[in-house]
C-alpha positions as CSV (number, residue, x, y, z in Angstrom):
1,M,-139.9,106.2,-11.8
2,L,-139.0,103.9,-9.0
3,S,-140.9,105.2,-6.0
4,A,-139.4,107.4,-3.3
5,E,-140.6,104.7,-0.9
6,E,-138.0,102.4,-2.5
7,G,-135.4,105.1,-2.7
8,E,-134.9,107.2,-5.8
9,S,-131.6,108.5,-4.6
10,S,-128.8,107.0,-2.6
11,T,-128.8,110.1,-0.4
12,K,-132.2,109.1,1.2
13,E,-130.6,106.2,3.0
14,A,-127.2,105.5,4.4
15,I,-125.8,102.5,2.5
16,S,-123.6,100.0,4.2
17,T,-120.3,99.5,2.5
18,R,-120.7,95.8,2.8
19,P,-124.4,94.9,2.6
20,F,-123.5,91.4,1.5
21,I,-120.6,89.1,2.5
22,G,-119.3,85.8,1.0
23,T,-120.2,83.0,3.4
24,F,-119.6,79.6,1.6
25,K,-118.1,78.1,-1.5
26,F,-118.8,74.6,-2.9
27,R,-117.2,72.7,-5.7
28,E,-118.8,69.9,-7.7
29,S,-116.8,66.9,-8.7
30,H,-117.9,66.6,-12.3
31,K,-115.6,69.5,-13.5
32,K,-118.4,70.9,-15.8
33,E,-119.2,74.5,-16.1
34,V,-122.3,75.4,-14.2
35,F,-124.4,77.7,-16.4
36,G,-127.7,78.2,-14.5
37,C,-129.2,78.4,-11.1
38,A,-132.6,79.2,-9.5
39,F,-134.0,79.3,-6.0
40,N,-137.4,77.6,-5.5
41,Q,-139.5,80.7,-5.4
42,F,-142.4,78.9,-3.7
43,I,-140.4,78.5,-0.4
44,K,-140.8,81.7,1.7
45,W,-138.3,83.1,4.0
46,P,-137.3,82.2,6.8
47,N,-137.9,78.6,5.8
48,T,-134.8,76.8,4.6
49,Q,-134.2,77.8,1.0
50,I,-133.7,75.3,-1.8
51,A,-132.1,75.9,-5.1
52,A,-131.2,74.0,-8.3
53,A,-128.1,74.4,-10.5
54,V,-127.3,72.9,-13.9
55,G,-124.0,72.0,-15.4
56,G,-123.1,69.4,-18.0
57,N,-126.0,66.9,-17.9
58,F,-126.4,67.3,-14.1
59,V,-129.3,68.9,-12.2
60,H,-128.1,69.5,-8.7
61,I,-130.3,70.3,-5.7
62,Y,-129.0,72.2,-2.7
63,E,-130.3,73.6,0.5
64,F,-129.3,76.9,2.1
65,P,-130.1,76.9,5.9
66,E,-130.4,80.3,7.5
67,T,-127.7,79.2,9.9
68,P,-125.1,78.0,9.6
69,H,-124.3,79.8,6.3
70,K,-123.6,76.7,4.2
71,I,-124.6,75.1,0.9
72,N,-125.7,71.5,1.6
73,K,-125.9,69.1,-1.3
74,L,-129.2,67.2,-1.2
75,F,-129.2,65.1,-4.4
76,D,-128.9,65.1,-8.2
77,L,-132.1,64.6,-10.2
78,P,-131.8,61.4,-12.3
79,F,-131.1,61.9,-16.0
80,S,-129.9,59.7,-18.8
81,S,-129.8,60.2,-22.6
82,D,-128.4,58.7,-25.8
83,Y,-126.5,61.9,-26.4
84,E,-124.4,64.2,-24.2
85,E,-126.9,66.9,-23.0
86,L,-125.6,70.2,-21.8
87,F,-128.0,72.1,-19.6
88,Y,-128.0,75.9,-19.6
89,S,-131.0,77.0,-17.6
90,V,-133.3,75.7,-14.8
91,A,-136.6,76.9,-13.3
92,W,-139.2,75.8,-10.7
93,C,-142.9,75.3,-11.4
94,R,-145.8,74.1,-9.3
95,D,-148.9,72.1,-10.3
96,G,-151.2,72.2,-7.3
97,D,-149.1,71.0,-4.4
98,E,-146.6,69.2,-6.7
99,V,-143.3,71.1,-7.3
100,K,-141.5,70.6,-10.6
101,V,-138.0,71.3,-11.8
102,V,-137.5,72.2,-15.4
103,A,-134.2,72.3,-17.3
104,G,-133.1,72.8,-20.9
105,G,-130.1,73.3,-22.9
106,D,-128.1,72.0,-25.9
107,S,-130.7,69.6,-27.4
108,G,-133.6,72.0,-27.4
109,L,-135.7,69.7,-25.2
110,L,-137.2,70.6,-21.9
111,Y,-137.1,68.1,-19.1
112,V,-139.6,68.1,-16.2
113,W,-138.9,66.4,-12.9
114,D,-141.2,65.7,-10.1
115,F,-139.2,67.2,-7.2
116,A,-140.8,65.1,-4.3
117,E,-140.5,61.8,-6.3
118,K,-137.1,62.7,-7.7
119,K,-138.1,61.3,-11.1
120,L,-138.1,62.5,-14.7
121,E,-141.8,63.0,-15.4
122,R,-142.0,64.4,-18.9
123,T,-140.0,65.7,-21.9
124,L,-141.3,68.7,-23.7
125,T,-140.5,69.0,-27.4
126,G,-140.7,71.8,-29.9
127,C,-137.4,73.7,-30.0
128,N,-134.9,73.1,-32.8
129,N,-131.8,74.5,-31.1
130,H,-130.2,75.4,-27.8
131,I,-132.4,76.7,-25.0
132,N,-130.8,79.7,-23.3
133,D,-133.3,80.8,-20.6
134,I,-136.3,79.5,-18.8
135,R,-138.6,81.6,-16.7
136,T,-141.7,80.7,-14.7
137,C,-144.9,82.7,-15.1
138,P,-145.5,84.7,-11.9
139,T,-149.3,84.3,-12.0
140,T,-149.8,80.8,-13.4
141,S,-147.2,78.5,-11.9
142,T,-147.4,75.7,-14.5
143,L,-146.5,78.1,-17.4
144,I,-142.9,78.7,-18.5
145,A,-141.4,81.0,-21.1
146,M,-138.2,79.9,-22.8
147,C,-136.0,81.2,-25.6
148,S,-133.8,79.5,-28.1
149,N,-131.1,79.7,-30.7
150,D,-133.8,78.7,-33.2
151,L,-134.9,82.4,-33.2
152,T,-138.2,81.6,-31.3
153,A,-139.5,82.1,-27.8
154,R,-142.1,79.7,-26.7
155,I,-144.6,79.3,-23.8
156,F,-145.2,75.8,-22.4
157,D,-147.4,74.4,-19.7
158,V,-145.3,71.7,-17.9
159,R,-148.4,69.4,-18.0
160,A,-148.4,69.3,-21.8
161,A,-145.7,67.9,-24.2
162,T,-145.9,70.6,-26.8
163,C,-145.9,74.4,-26.5
164,L,-149.0,76.7,-26.3
165,F,-147.5,79.8,-28.0
166,V,-144.7,80.4,-30.5
167,L,-143.4,83.9,-30.5
168,A,-141.6,84.6,-33.8
169,G,-142.2,86.3,-37.1
170,R,-140.8,88.4,-39.9
171,T,-140.3,91.5,-37.6
172,S,-138.9,89.5,-34.7
173,H,-135.4,88.4,-33.8
174,H,-133.0,87.3,-36.5
175,Q,-130.2,86.1,-34.3
176,R,-130.0,84.0,-31.2
177,I,-132.4,84.9,-28.4
178,F,-130.5,84.8,-25.1
179,S,-133.0,85.8,-22.5
180,V,-136.7,86.1,-21.7
181,D,-138.8,87.3,-18.8
182,W,-142.5,87.8,-17.8
183,A,-144.3,90.9,-16.8
184,P,-145.2,90.6,-13.1
185,N,-148.9,90.2,-14.0
186,G,-148.2,87.6,-16.7
187,S,-149.7,89.9,-19.4
188,H,-146.6,90.0,-21.7
189,V,-143.2,88.4,-22.3
190,V,-140.0,90.3,-23.1
191,T,-137.2,88.8,-25.2
192,V,-133.6,90.0,-25.9
193,S,-131.1,88.8,-28.5
194,E,-127.7,88.9,-30.1
195,D,-129.3,91.2,-32.7
196,H,-129.6,94.0,-29.9
197,L,-133.4,94.0,-30.2
198,I,-135.8,94.1,-27.3
199,L,-139.2,92.7,-28.2
200,N,-142.4,92.7,-26.2
201,W,-145.0,90.0,-26.8
202,D,-148.6,90.8,-25.8
203,L,-150.5,87.9,-24.2
204,S,-153.5,90.1,-23.2
205,T,-155.1,90.3,-26.6
206,S,-158.5,88.6,-26.9
207,E,-157.1,85.9,-29.3
208,A,-154.2,85.0,-26.9
209,K,-156.4,85.0,-23.8
210,E,-159.0,82.8,-25.4
211,H,-156.4,80.4,-26.6
212,L,-154.7,80.2,-23.2
213,E,-158.0,79.7,-21.4
214,A,-158.9,76.9,-23.7
215,C,-155.5,75.2,-23.2
216,L,-155.6,75.5,-19.5
217,K,-159.2,74.2,-19.3
218,D,-158.2,71.1,-21.2
219,L,-155.2,70.5,-18.9
220,D,-157.2,71.3,-15.7
221,D,-159.8,68.7,-16.8
222,G,-157.1,66.1,-17.2
223,K,-157.3,66.0,-21.0
224,E,-154.8,66.6,-23.8
225,I,-154.9,70.0,-25.4
226,R,-157.4,70.1,-28.3
227,D,-156.3,70.7,-31.8
228,F,-156.8,74.3,-33.1
229,E,-157.5,75.5,-36.6
230,H,-156.2,79.1,-36.1
231,Y,-154.6,79.3,-39.6
232,K,-157.1,77.4,-41.8
233,G,-157.1,79.2,-45.1
234,N,-153.8,81.1,-44.4
235,Q,-151.3,79.0,-46.4
236,L,-148.3,81.0,-45.2
237,L,-149.0,80.6,-41.5
238,E,-150.1,77.0,-42.1
239,N,-146.8,76.2,-43.7
240,A,-144.9,77.9,-40.9
241,R,-146.9,76.0,-38.3
242,G,-146.0,72.7,-40.1
243,I,-142.3,73.5,-39.9
244,V,-141.9,75.2,-36.5
245,N,-144.7,73.5,-34.6
246,P,-146.2,70.4,-36.3
247,D,-148.9,69.8,-33.7
248,K,-152.0,71.9,-33.9
249,K,-151.8,73.1,-30.3
250,A,-149.9,76.4,-30.5
251,L,-151.0,79.9,-31.3
252,F,-148.4,81.9,-33.3
253,I,-147.8,85.5,-32.2
254,V,-145.9,86.9,-35.2
255,N,-145.9,90.6,-34.4
256,P,-144.4,92.0,-31.2
257,S,-146.3,94.8,-29.6
258,H,-143.1,96.8,-29.0
259,R,-139.7,96.7,-30.7
260,I,-136.8,98.7,-29.2
261,N,-133.6,98.9,-31.1
262,S,-132.0,102.1,-29.7
263,L,-131.2,101.2,-26.1
264,H,-128.4,98.8,-26.9
265,H,-126.2,98.5,-29.9
266,Q,-124.6,95.1,-29.3
267,C,-125.6,91.7,-28.1
268,I,-128.1,91.7,-25.2
269,D,-127.7,88.6,-23.1
270,C,-130.1,89.1,-20.1
271,V,-133.5,90.7,-19.3
272,R,-135.2,90.9,-16.0
273,T,-138.5,92.6,-15.1
274,I,-139.9,93.9,-11.8
275,A,-143.0,95.6,-10.5
276,A,-142.1,98.8,-8.5
277,G,-143.7,101.9,-7.1
278,P,-145.8,102.4,-3.9
279,N,-148.5,100.0,-5.2
280,R,-146.2,97.8,-7.3
281,D,-148.2,99.0,-10.4
282,Q,-145.3,100.2,-12.6
283,V,-143.2,97.7,-14.6
284,Y,-139.5,98.2,-15.2
285,H,-137.1,96.2,-17.3
286,F,-133.4,95.7,-16.9
287,T,-131.3,94.7,-19.9
288,K,-127.6,93.9,-20.2
289,S,-125.5,94.3,-23.3
290,V,-122.1,92.7,-23.7
291,V,-119.1,92.7,-26.1
292,S,-117.7,96.3,-25.6
293,K,-118.8,98.8,-23.1
294,C,-120.9,96.2,-21.2
295,H,-123.7,97.8,-19.2
296,I,-127.1,97.3,-17.7
297,R,-130.0,99.7,-18.4
298,C,-133.2,100.3,-16.4
299,W,-136.1,101.4,-18.5
300,R,-139.9,101.1,-19.1
301,F,-142.2,101.1,-22.1
302,G,-144.1,104.3,-22.8
303,S,-143.3,108.0,-22.9
304,H,-142.2,110.6,-20.3
305,D,-145.6,112.2,-20.2
306,D,-147.5,108.9,-20.6
307,R,-148.9,109.8,-23.9
308,V,-150.3,106.7,-25.7
309,E,-148.3,105.8,-28.8
310,K,-150.5,105.0,-31.8
311,P,-148.4,103.1,-34.4
312,S,-149.6,102.3,-37.9
313,D,-151.5,99.1,-38.4
314,G,-149.2,96.1,-37.9
315,E,-146.3,98.2,-36.7
316,P,-144.9,97.9,-33.2
317,C,-144.6,100.6,-30.6
318,V,-141.1,102.0,-30.1
319,S,-141.4,104.6,-27.2
320,H,-139.6,103.9,-24.0
321,V,-138.1,105.8,-21.1
322,E,-134.6,105.1,-19.7
323,L,-134.0,105.6,-15.9
324,F,-130.4,104.8,-15.5
325,R,-127.4,102.9,-16.8
326,K,-124.8,100.9,-14.8
327,N,-121.4,100.0,-16.3
328,I,-119.7,96.7,-16.0
329,P,-115.9,97.1,-16.3
330,I,-115.1,93.9,-18.1
331,G,-118.0,92.1,-19.8
332,E,-117.3,91.0,-23.4
333,I,-118.5,87.4,-23.1
334,S,-122.2,86.6,-23.4
335,F,-124.3,84.4,-21.2
336,N,-123.8,86.0,-17.8
337,K,-127.2,86.5,-16.2
338,F,-127.6,89.2,-13.5
339,A,-130.2,89.4,-10.7
340,V,-132.4,92.1,-9.2
341,D,-132.7,92.4,-5.4
342,P,-136.3,91.6,-4.2
343,Q,-135.7,94.5,-1.7
344,R,-135.2,96.8,-4.7
345,K,-131.8,98.0,-3.5
346,W,-129.2,96.2,-5.6
347,L,-128.5,94.9,-9.1
348,V,-125.9,92.2,-8.9
349,S,-123.9,91.1,-12.0
350,G,-120.8,89.3,-12.8
351,G,-118.4,90.1,-15.7
352,D,-115.6,88.2,-17.5
353,T,-113.6,87.9,-14.2
354,G,-114.3,86.4,-10.8
355,T,-115.9,89.7,-9.6
356,L,-119.5,90.4,-8.6
357,H,-120.5,94.0,-9.1
358,F,-123.2,95.5,-6.8
359,F,-125.0,98.5,-8.3
360,D,-127.3,100.7,-6.2
361,M,-130.7,100.8,-7.8
362,R,-131.6,103.9,-5.8
363,D,-128.8,106.0,-7.4
364,F,-130.0,107.2,-10.7
365,E,-126.9,109.3,-11.4
366,G,-123.9,107.0,-10.7
367,T,-122.8,104.4,-13.3
368,A,-120.2,102.5,-11.3
369,S,-120.7,99.7,-8.8
370,K,-121.0,100.7,-5.2
371,F,-118.8,97.7,-4.1
372,D,-117.4,94.5,-5.6
373,I,-116.9,91.0,-4.1
374,E,-114.3,88.6,-5.5
375,V,-115.7,85.1,-5.9
376,P,-113.7,81.9,-6.6
377,L,-115.0,81.7,-10.2
378,N,-113.1,82.6,-13.3
379,M,-116.4,83.9,-14.6
380,P,-119.9,83.9,-13.0
381,R,-122.6,82.6,-15.3
382,Q,-125.8,83.3,-13.2
383,V,-126.8,85.1,-10.0
384,D,-130.0,84.5,-8.2
385,F,-131.6,85.9,-5.0
386,C,-133.7,83.8,-2.6
387,D,-137.1,84.9,-1.4
388,G,-136.8,88.3,0.4
389,G,-133.3,88.8,-1.0
390,H,-131.5,87.4,2.1
391,I,-129.2,84.9,0.2
392,I,-127.4,85.2,-3.2
393,F,-126.5,82.0,-5.1
394,V,-123.7,82.4,-7.7
395,V,-122.6,79.7,-10.2
396,G,-120.1,79.7,-13.0
397,N,-117.1,77.9,-14.4
398,K,-114.5,75.9,-12.5
399,E,-117.5,73.8,-11.4
400,C,-117.8,76.1,-8.4
401,M,-120.6,77.9,-6.7
402,C,-120.8,80.5,-3.9
403,R,-123.2,81.7,-1.3
404,L,-123.4,85.3,-0.1
405,D,-125.6,86.5,2.8
406,R,-127.1,89.9,3.4
407,V,-125.5,91.6,6.4
408,K,-128.2,92.2,9.1
409,P,-128.5,95.8,10.5
410,D,-127.5,94.7,14.0
411,E,-124.7,92.3,12.9
412,E,-121.3,93.2,14.3
413,D,-118.1,92.6,12.5
414,P,-119.4,90.1,9.9
415,K,-116.8,87.7,8.6
416,D,-116.3,87.3,4.8
417,T,-115.3,83.7,4.3
C-alpha cells in the first residue's frame, strides 16, 4: 500500500480546504483546441518552470515564474507541413545537455525540435494512425513511449528516425490505445485502450535488454542503428515486420506480461504510474475509465500476499490489487488526461465540464473529490504538475489554459483569480 509516511488516511494530516488556487488564465489567438501539455521535467524547482502545450499545428512554449503567478508566452516552435497537422501530445527529452521537444498527433509522425536552437531537427516515422500519448522514459532521457490508433505502442529514441520496439500482437489491444506510461525504473510500459484492457509490456527480458543495449550503443557511437535479423525463419513475424515496421531496427514484443480486463469495463483513456512507499520501491498505477460512471482506480500488479503468479506458457499474468477508486461526476468524453501530485497528496482530473476535481490520495475510503475548482474551459484536456508539485498547468478547449498554484502553509488569505 501507499506508505504511512505519505499518508494512508486523510485523518493523519489536516487537509486545507483550498490547497490550490487559480492564479492566471491565458488564451491563444489561433482558436484551436489545446489537447496536450507538459512541463520540462529537467528544470528543478525553484528555477523558473517552462512548459509546452500543443493545439492545432502549434507547439507553444511558456514560462511560469514563481512570482508573479503568471503564464508568459516565450515562443512557438516552427512547423510547416503539406497537410493540416493536429497535435495531441507533447513531451520533453534530453540528449546530453541538449533539450528536445517531441510532439505527435493526427498524422502518426513524431516531430523532434531542438529547444535551444528553436528548430525542427528530425521527423520520426513508423505509426500508421493518430498518436494519442507520448511519455519520456524516467531513466533514459532520449527514449519515449507512444501509443496510437493503429493498435500499437512503440518505443523510440529521439536520435533515430525509426522505432526500437513495437508492442503489439494477437493478445494485445484490438481498439484504439489512448494512453501509455513507464514504470519509474524503466523496466516496463503500461498501455490502456478503448477496449478496457490494461497491458503490461516487459522490457527487462534478456532479449529486450540486449536489443536496447545494442541500439543505444550504436546511437551513442554516432552511428545508425544496425539491422537486426530477429525473425529470420519465422515467416509470420517477418511478414508482420514488413507491414508494421519495414526497417529491420525494431524488436517486436507480441505478448504482454500482464493483461488486466476486470478493473474497468469501458474505455480507459489515461494511465499514470508512480513509485511510492518509504523507499519508493513499490509501483502503483492509476487508470481512468470514461463513458458512464467515470472513475479513477489506484492499483498494483501482484496479489495481496505477494504470492508469485505462475501462468501457463505464453499466457499473461492477471493478478492485481486495487487500493481505491475515485468517482468523476461527469466524464463521458474520452481524451481527458489527469495528473498525480509529485507530493503524493492529490489526484487532479477534469471531466466534461469546466471543473477540476481534486481527490485525496491519502483517503482510501472516500470516492468523492475533496474540493473542486472551476476553470474557464468547457472541458479540460490535460493536467500536469511541475517539479515538486508547486504549479498545475491545465489546457483544454476554447484555446484557453490556466495556472493553479499550491497554497503555502504560511500564506494568509490567498486570492483565487
